[in-house]
Every structure is written in structure tokens, then in C-alpha cells.
N, CA and C atoms as an extended XYZ file, in Angstrom:
264
Properties=species:S:1:pos:R:3:atomname:S:1:resname:S:1:resid:I:1 pbc="F F F"
N         0.834       -1.166        0.000 N   MET     1
C         0.000        0.000        0.000 CA  MET     1
C         0.890        1.244        0.000 C   MET     1
N         0.593        2.186       -0.843 N   THR     2
C         1.393        3.393       -0.905 CA  THR     2
C         0.815        4.463        0.001 C   THR     2
N         1.687        5.313        0.469 N   LYS     3
C         1.265        6.400        1.340 CA  LYS     3
C         0.653        7.510        0.485 C   LYS     3
N        -0.474        8.028        0.917 N   ARG     4
C        -1.162        9.070        0.161 CA  ARG     4
C        -0.444       10.400        0.342 C   ARG     4
N        -0.267       11.121       -0.744 N   GLU     5
C         0.339       12.438       -0.729 CA  GLU     5
C        -0.768       13.494       -0.689 C   GLU     5
N        -0.683       14.421        0.231 N   TYR     6
C        -1.651       15.501        0.345 CA  TYR     6
C        -1.026       16.803       -0.148 C   TYR     6
N        -1.860       17.641       -0.733 N   THR     7
C        -1.382       18.964       -1.127 CA  THR     7
C        -1.205       19.801        0.132 C   THR     7
N        -0.497       20.915        0.001 N   ASN     8
C        -0.300       21.789        1.165 CA  ASN     8
C        -1.632       22.287        1.702 C   ASN     8
N        -2.561       22.603        0.815 N   TYR     9
C        -3.893       23.052        1.242 CA  TYR     9
C        -4.598       21.963        2.043 C   TYR     9
N        -4.549       20.718        1.558 N   GLN    10
C        -5.201       19.617        2.265 CA  GLN    10
C        -4.563       19.397        3.627 C   GLN    10
N        -3.253       19.540        3.698 N   LYS    11
C        -2.557       19.388        4.976 CA  LYS    11
C        -3.008       20.456        5.971 C   LYS    11
N        -3.207       21.688        5.500 N   LYS    12
C        -3.673       22.761        6.379 CA  LYS    12
C        -5.085       22.503        6.869 C   LYS    12
N        -5.953       22.014        5.979 N   VAL    13
C        -7.331       21.714        6.359 CA  VAL    13
C        -7.361       20.606        7.405 C   VAL    13
N        -6.600       19.560        7.192 N   ILE    14
C        -6.540       18.436        8.136 CA  ILE    14
C        -5.987       18.900        9.481 C   ILE    14
N        -4.923       19.684        9.441 N   SER    15
C        -4.322       20.197       10.667 CA  SER    15
C        -5.298       21.088       11.421 C   SER    15
N        -6.003       21.941       10.701 N   SER    16
C        -6.975       22.830       11.324 CA  SER    16
C        -8.104       22.042       11.977 C   SER    16
N        -8.560       20.987       11.320 N   TYR    17
C        -9.627       20.155       11.875 CA  TYR    17
C        -9.198       19.569       13.218 C   TYR    17
N        -8.020       18.975       13.265 N   TYR    18
C        -7.575       18.341       14.505 CA  TYR    18
C        -7.218       19.379       15.566 C   TYR    18
N        -6.793       20.553       15.147 N   HIS    19
C        -6.484       21.620       16.098 CA  HIS    19
C        -7.755       22.119       16.784 C   HIS    19
N        -8.859       22.131       16.059 N   HIS    20
C       -10.127       22.642       16.577 CA  HIS    20
C       -11.125       21.531       16.920 C   HIS    20
N       -10.662       20.323       17.094 N   LEU    21
C       -11.542       19.196       17.356 CA  LEU    21
C       -12.356       19.377       18.627 C   LEU    21
N       -11.759       19.953       19.661 N   ASP    22
C       -12.507       20.164       20.903 CA  ASP    22
C       -13.644       21.166       20.702 C   ASP    22
N       -13.400       22.220       19.944 N   THR    23
C       -14.443       23.201       19.657 CA  THR    23
C       -15.554       22.582       18.828 C   THR    23
N       -15.173       21.757       17.873 N   ILE    24
C       -16.158       21.070       17.033 CA  ILE    24
C       -17.012       20.137       17.886 C   ILE    24
N       -16.374       19.391       18.790 N   ALA    25
C       -17.103       18.453       19.647 CA  ALA    25
C       -18.052       19.195       20.597 C   ALA    25
N       -17.620       20.329       21.126 N   LEU    26
C       -18.493       21.112       22.009 CA  LEU    26
C       -19.699       21.643       21.245 C   LEU    26
N       -19.475       22.102       20.030 N   GLY    27
C       -20.583       22.560       19.199 CA  GLY    27
C       -21.557       21.439       18.900 C   GLY    27
N       -21.008       20.266       18.628 N   ARG    28
C       -21.861       19.103       18.363 CA  ARG    28
C       -22.675       18.740       19.604 C   ARG    28
N       -22.059       18.826       20.778 N   LEU    29
C       -22.789       18.545       22.019 CA  LEU    29
C       -23.918       19.548       22.231 C   LEU    29
N       -23.695       20.807       21.874 N   GLN    30
C       -24.763       21.804       21.984 CA  GLN    30
C       -25.944       21.418       21.096 C   GLN    30
N       -25.649       20.966       19.889 N   GLU    31
C       -26.709       20.530       18.977 CA  GLU    31
C       -27.448       19.316       19.539 C   GLU    31
N       -26.694       18.399       20.137 N   LEU    32
C       -27.306       17.185       20.683 CA  LEU    32
C       -28.217       17.505       21.871 C   LEU    32
N       -27.843       18.487       22.684 N   VAL    33
C       -28.707       18.888       23.799 CA  VAL    33
C       -30.046       19.366       23.250 C   VAL    33
N       -29.991       20.189       22.219 N   SER    34
C       -31.233       20.680       21.602 CA  SER    34
C       -32.058       19.530       21.044 C   SER    34
N       -31.391       18.606       20.354 N   GLU    35
C       -32.104       17.471       19.769 CA  GLU    35
C       -32.711       16.578       20.841 C   GLU    35
N       -32.003       16.425       21.979 N   LEU    36
C       -32.540       15.607       23.065 CA  LEU    36
C       -33.795       16.233       23.663 C   LEU    36
N       -33.800       17.548       23.805 N   TYR    37
C       -34.996       18.219       24.324 CA  TYR    37
C       -36.187       18.009       23.397 C   TYR    37
N       -35.926       17.918       22.096 N   LEU    38
C       -37.004       17.808       21.113 CA  LEU    38
C       -37.363       16.368       20.747 C   LEU    38
N       -36.544       15.404       21.149 N   ALA    39
C       -36.783       14.003       20.786 CA  ALA    39
C       -38.119       13.537       21.356 C   ALA    39
N       -38.886       12.867       20.510 N   ASP    40
C       -40.225       12.457       20.935 CA  ASP    40
C       -40.381       10.955       21.154 C   ASP    40
N       -39.363       10.166       20.831 N   THR    41
C       -39.449        8.727       21.075 CA  THR    41
C       -38.211        8.257       21.831 C   THR    41
N       -38.363        7.145       22.531 N   ASP    42
C       -37.233        6.572       23.267 CA  ASP    42
C       -36.132        6.110       22.322 C   ASP    42
N       -36.517        5.613       21.161 N   LYS    43
C       -35.525        5.146       20.190 CA  LYS    43
C       -34.630        6.302       19.736 C   LYS    43
N       -35.211        7.457       19.487 N   LYS    44
C       -34.435        8.633       19.090 CA  LYS    44
C       -33.511        9.061       20.221 C   LYS    44
N       -34.050        9.059       21.432 N   ARG    45
C       -33.236        9.453       22.586 CA  ARG    45
C       -32.051        8.511       22.772 C   ARG    45
N       -32.276        7.203       22.615 N   ASP    46
C       -31.190        6.234       22.747 CA  ASP    46
C       -30.074        6.513       21.742 C   ASP    46
N       -30.432        6.771       20.494 N   LYS    47
C       -29.437        7.078       19.456 CA  LYS    47
C       -28.691        8.372       19.778 C   LYS    47
N       -29.427        9.367       20.250 N   LEU    48
C       -28.800       10.643       20.584 CA  LEU    48
C       -27.831       10.499       21.751 C   LEU    48
N       -28.201        9.701       22.754 N   TRP    49
C       -27.294        9.503       23.884 CA  TRP    49
C       -26.035        8.756       23.457 C   TRP    49
N       -26.138        7.857       22.484 N   GLU    50
C       -24.949        7.188       21.938 CA  GLU    50
C       -24.019        8.228       21.313 C   GLU    50
N       -24.610        9.165       20.565 N   ARG    51
C       -23.818       10.204       19.911 CA  ARG    51
C       -23.221       11.169       20.931 C   ARG    51
N       -23.920       11.389       22.041 N   VAL    52
C       -23.368       12.211       23.122 CA  VAL    52
C       -22.104       11.539       23.664 C   VAL    52
N       -22.162       10.234       23.886 N   GLY    53
C       -20.992        9.506       24.372 CA  GLY    53
C       -19.820        9.610       23.412 C   GLY    53
N       -20.086        9.524       22.121 N   GLN    54
C       -19.029        9.636       21.119 CA  GLN    54
C       -18.423       11.043       21.120 C   GLN    54
N       -19.264       12.056       21.267 N   ALA    55
C       -18.765       13.434       21.287 CA  ALA    55
C       -17.940       13.698       22.545 C   ALA    55
N       -18.364       13.160       23.671 N   ILE    56
C       -17.618       13.341       24.921 CA  ILE    56
C       -16.259       12.660       24.823 C   ILE    56
N       -16.192       11.535       24.113 N   ASP    57
C       -14.918       10.831       23.941 CA  ASP    57
C       -13.870       11.713       23.262 C   ASP    57
N       -14.297       12.632       22.428 N   LYS    58
C       -13.367       13.494       21.706 CA  LYS    58
C       -12.845       14.642       22.569 C   LYS    58
N       -13.402       14.792       23.758 N   LEU    59
C       -12.973       15.833       24.690 CA  LEU    59
C       -12.152       15.207       25.811 C   LEU    59
N       -11.409       16.016       26.516 N   ALA    60
C       -10.604       15.531       27.636 CA  ALA    60
C       -11.452       15.548       28.907 C   ALA    60
N       -12.510       14.753       28.894 N   ILE    61
C       -13.438       14.674       30.024 CA  ILE    61
C       -13.124       13.388       30.799 C   ILE    61
N       -13.036       13.476       32.127 N   PRO    62
C       -12.761       12.268       32.909 CA  PRO    62
C       -13.823       11.187       32.656 C   PRO    62
N       -13.374        9.951       32.627 N   ALA    63
C       -14.269        8.827       32.347 CA  ALA    63
C       -15.394        8.739       33.378 C   ALA    63
N       -15.077        9.054       34.633 N   SER    64
C       -16.113        8.965       35.681 CA  SER    64
C       -17.236        9.971       35.423 C   SER    64
N       -16.898       11.160       34.948 N   LEU    65
C       -17.916       12.162       34.649 CA  LEU    65
C       -18.742       11.742       33.442 C   LEU    65
N       -18.075       11.199       32.434 N   LYS    66
C       -18.789       10.701       31.255 CA  LYS    66
C       -19.777        9.610       31.657 C   LYS    66
N       -19.320        8.672       32.460 N   GLU    67
C       -20.188        7.580       32.911 CA  GLU    67
C       -21.368        8.113       33.715 C   GLU    67
N       -21.106        9.111       34.554 N   HIS    68
C       -22.178        9.706       35.361 CA  HIS    68
C       -23.244       10.335       34.462 C   HIS    68
N       -22.795       11.109       33.475 N   ILE    69
C       -23.731       11.784       32.567 CA  ILE    69
C       -24.541       10.761       31.782 C   ILE    69
N       -23.861        9.737       31.255 N   LEU    70
C       -24.564        8.743       30.444 CA  LEU    70
C       -25.454        7.831       31.288 C   LEU    70
N       -25.093        7.613       32.540 N   ALA    71
C       -25.928        6.776       33.411 CA  ALA    71
C       -27.204        7.520       33.806 C   ALA    71
N       -27.085        8.807       34.077 N   ARG    72
C       -28.254        9.605       34.466 CA  ARG    72
C       -29.195        9.854       33.289 C   ARG    72
N       -28.611       10.041       32.111 N   ARG    73
C       -29.396       10.335       30.894 CA  ARG    73
C       -30.371       11.474       31.131 C   ARG    73
N       -29.858       12.493       31.808 N   ASP    74
C       -30.647       13.689       32.109 CA  ASP    74
C       -30.074       14.843       31.286 C   ASP    74
N       -30.898       15.407       30.439 N   VAL    75
C       -30.441       16.481       29.557 CA  VAL    75
C       -29.984       17.688       30.367 C   VAL    75
N       -30.616       17.934       31.490 N   LYS    76
C       -30.242       19.080       32.320 CA  LYS    76
C       -28.828       18.908       32.886 C   LYS    76
N       -28.474       17.689       33.261 N   VAL    77
C       -27.121       17.415       33.762 CA  VAL    77
C       -26.104       17.632       32.644 C   VAL    77
N       -26.413       17.123       31.462 N   LEU    78
C       -25.528       17.306       30.311 CA  LEU    78
C       -25.379       18.790       29.988 C   LEU    78
N       -26.479       19.518       29.968 N   ALA    79
C       -26.443       20.944       29.635 CA  ALA    79
C       -25.635       21.734       30.667 C   ALA    79
N       -25.780       21.402       31.940 N   ALA    80
C       -25.037       22.100       32.985 CA  ALA    80
C       -23.530       21.861       32.837 C   ALA    80
N       -23.161       20.626       32.579 N   ASN    81
C       -21.742       20.320       32.378 CA  ASN    81
C       -21.218       20.977       31.107 C   ASN    81
N       -21.998       20.960       30.068 N   LEU    82
C       -21.599       21.575       28.808 CA  LEU    82
C       -21.357       23.065       28.995 C   LEU    82
N       -22.198       23.700       29.775 N   GLU    83
C       -22.020       25.136       30.054 CA  GLU    83
C       -20.685       25.389       30.737 C   GLU    83
N       -20.304       24.528       31.680 N   GLN    84
C       -19.019       24.662       32.362 CA  GLN    84
C       -17.866       24.435       31.384 C   GLN    84
N       -17.995       23.445       30.513 N   TRP    85
C       -16.937       23.138       29.546 CA  TRP    85
C       -16.745       24.292       28.560 C   TRP    85
N       -17.830       24.949       28.208 N   LEU    86
C       -17.743       26.067       27.260 CA  LEU    86
C       -17.045       27.277       27.883 C   LEU    86
N       -17.132       27.414       29.195 N   LYS    87
C       -16.486       28.526       29.878 CA  LYS    87
C       -14.985       28.367       29.943 C   LYS    87
N       -14.489       27.148       29.833 N   LYS    88
C       -13.038       26.895       29.942 CA  LYS    88
C       -12.308       27.341       28.723 C   LYS    88
């Protein structure tokens, strides 16, 4: 398998993405909070909580806090923590 060559522009885009990954993940969590408030079925909520776990994995959040948030499955708890994370 040969190594893929990227143009300088592509390298900058890739670097920028990984540099701002925490900001992207926080923005995604904000969207998920809104979607959770609006979710009307348990199946939708289950899928959204899975995506919340994936987004939290991309942040430097302690595993115990992640487990607490996902175990409670309370949007208010997630929103309160998200507000604190956004202030940092």
C-alpha cells in the first residue's frame, strides 16, 4: 500500500480540523442537547445519547464524569456540564 500524498492546502485543512476538534465536539454537544430536548421517542433518545458519548470521547473529560452523565441520561445534567466546559 502506498502512502497518500496531500497537497499543502489539504494538509492545512486536516491540521486545522484536529487543532479545533474540541471546539467542534463542544458545538456538536450543543446541537445534541437541543435534539434531546425535542426528541419524541425513546428510540431517538437512545441514538442521541450514543452520539453524546461519542462526542464526549473526543474531549478531555474524565471517564467517571462521562459515565455519570450517560448513566443519568438527564439532559439538564448534560447541559449544565456543557455550560461549564464552554467557559473553559
